[in-house]
N, C-alpha and C positions, 0 to 999 in steps of 0.2 A: 167723798171719802178722800179721793187724791187732788181736790181742784186746789190751784194754787200751789202745791207742794213743788218742790225743784225735783229734778231727776237726772241722774247721770247714766247715760245709755253707752256701754262699752261695746265696741266693734273690734275685731281683729281684720285686718285689711293686707293681704301680701304678707302675712306674718307680723305685722306690725300693728300693735294696740292702740286704738285711737279713742277718745272720750269726749261725747259732746254733752252738754247740759243744757236743758230748759225748764220751763215751767208747764205744769199738767193743767190741762181743762178736759172734763168729763164732758161725752158728747154722744149723741146717736147719729149713727151712718145710716142711710137709706140701705146701703149693699152689705155693710160689713156688722150693722148693730151698733154696742154699745162698744164705743172706743174712747183710748185717752191719747189727746191730740198734746204733743209736745212742741211748744213755740220754742226754737232754740236761741241760745245765746252766744255771744263770741267775745269774748275777752272782759265777761261782764255786762255787754252792751246786748239789749233785747233787740231780737230780729224777727219781731212778731209782724207776720203776714211774707215774710221773705222765705225762711225756711220750716218746715212743720214735718214732724214723724206722726205718723196715725199708727197707733197700736191697738188691734182689736183686742179687748179686755178678756175675751176668752180663750184665744190663743198665747196670751200671756206665760211664758215659760214659770217654772218655779224659783228662777234666778230673781224675780222682782223682790228686793226686800229694802227694809229700813238700813240705810248704810251712808255715815256721813264721810266715807273716805275721800270724794272729789268735791266735799263741802256743799253737797245736797242732801235733801231729805229721803231719798230713796236711790237705789241703783239697779238698773236692769244690765246685767251682764251677759251679753252675746256673744262675747268672745269664748267663754267657757262653755258654751252650748255646743 
């Protein structure tokens, strides 16, 4: 369902909002169960194998939504949580 989609993940760090983007791969983790792996990009360059966010599907907040505000297919706003 999410494989190949681009996602923006919005964080709040020290009161500053930061956005990271990457491509999603659905996977199964032995400890976490179904997860979304987000291979991050920097300035449009793929960082595959260097930086990955692992998001357990069951713990994804309602904040995951279709949103192209950051040039991606989806947006997960952790800053609003």
